[in-house]
C-alpha positions as CSV (number, residue, x, y, z in Angstrom):
1,M,17.3,14.3,85.4
2,Y,15.4,11.0,85.6
3,V,12.3,10.7,87.0
4,Y,10.5,7.3,87.7
5,A,7.2,6.7,85.8
6,L,4.6,3.7,86.9
7,I,3.2,2.2,83.8
8,N,0.4,-0.4,83.1
9,E,0.5,-3.4,80.8
10,R,-0.7,-0.9,78.3
11,N,2.2,1.3,78.8
12,E,0.1,4.3,79.9
13,V,1.7,6.3,82.6
14,L,-0.2,6.2,86.0
15,E,2.2,8.0,88.4
16,I,5.3,10.1,88.1
17,K,7.8,10.5,91.1
18,E,11.1,12.1,91.7
19,T,12.0,9.3,94.1
20,E,11.8,5.6,93.1
21,I,8.1,4.1,93.0
22,Q,7.7,0.9,95.1
23,N,5.6,-1.5,92.9
24,S,4.2,-4.7,94.1
25,N,1.8,-5.0,91.3
26,E,3.0,-7.6,88.7
27,S,0.9,-6.1,85.8
28,M,2.7,-2.8,86.3
29,R,6.3,-1.6,85.8
30,V,8.6,1.1,86.9
31,V,10.6,3.0,84.3
32,Q,13.0,5.9,84.2
33,V,12.1,8.9,81.9
34,T,13.6,12.4,81.4
35,G,11.3,15.4,80.4
36,F,8.4,14.7,82.9
37,K,7.8,16.0,86.3
38,E,5.6,14.9,89.2
39,G,2.0,15.9,88.0
40,D,2.5,15.4,84.3
41,E,0.3,12.1,84.5
42,I,-2.6,14.4,85.6
43,N,-2.1,17.1,83.1
44,F,-1.2,14.7,80.1
45,Y,-2.3,11.2,78.9
46,L,1.3,9.7,78.4
47,I,1.9,6.5,76.8
48,I,5.2,5.0,76.7
49,N,6.3,3.8,73.2
50,D,9.8,2.2,73.7
51,I,12.0,1.3,76.7
52,N,15.6,0.2,76.4
53,E,17.1,-2.7,78.3
54,D,18.1,-0.4,81.3
55,G,14.4,0.6,81.7
56,I,14.9,3.8,80.4
57,V,12.3,5.4,78.2
58,T,13.4,6.4,74.7
59,S,10.0,7.4,73.0
60,Y,6.7,8.4,74.5
61,S,3.5,10.3,73.2
62,G,1.1,12.5,75.0
63,V,-2.0,14.6,74.9
64,K,-3.3,17.2,77.0
65,Q,-6.0,15.9,79.4
66,N,-9.7,16.9,79.2
67,P,-10.4,19.2,82.0
68,Y,-13.2,16.9,83.5
69,V,-10.5,14.0,83.6
70,K,-8.0,16.0,85.0
71,E,-10.4,17.1,87.8
72,L,-11.1,13.4,88.6
73,L,-7.5,12.3,88.6
74,T,-6.8,15.1,90.8
75,K,-9.4,14.0,93.3
76,N,-8.3,10.5,93.1
77,A,-4.8,11.5,93.9
78,E,-6.1,13.4,97.1
79,L,-8.1,10.5,98.1
80,R,-5.1,8.1,97.7
81,A,-2.9,10.5,99.9
82,K,-5.6,10.7,102.6
83,Q,-5.9,6.8,102.5
84,D,-2.2,6.4,102.8
85,L,-2.4,8.9,106.0
86,M,-5.1,6.7,107.4
87,Q,-3.2,3.4,106.7
88,T,-0.1,4.9,108.5
89,A,-2.2,6.2,111.5
90,M,-3.7,2.6,111.9
91,D,-0.5,0.9,111.6
92,D,1.1,3.0,114.2
93,L,-1.8,2.1,116.4
94,I,-1.7,-1.6,115.7
95,L,2.1,-1.9,115.8
96,G,2.3,0.5,118.7
97,G,0.4,-1.8,121.0
98,V,-2.5,0.4,121.5
99,L,-5.0,-2.0,120.0
């Protein structure tokens, strides 16, 4: 089963999702890969080595994250989730005509 991976210009995996990742940043790219699951980007430092013409990863490398780095990445993901929730609430307030 394919999952989606968001990679930066150095082909480092920044995010892995089972659903398609929406990307508006021109310096990043979404690819499809097998063998990964959500959260692997926190547990491992992953580099994509090769991508075919269909945007499917054919080769990658990875090493287990240092526990300190893993903790920072986990906290960062939690903060991003809170930020998304707050942004959604603000959008509801603004678009709902309350403000």
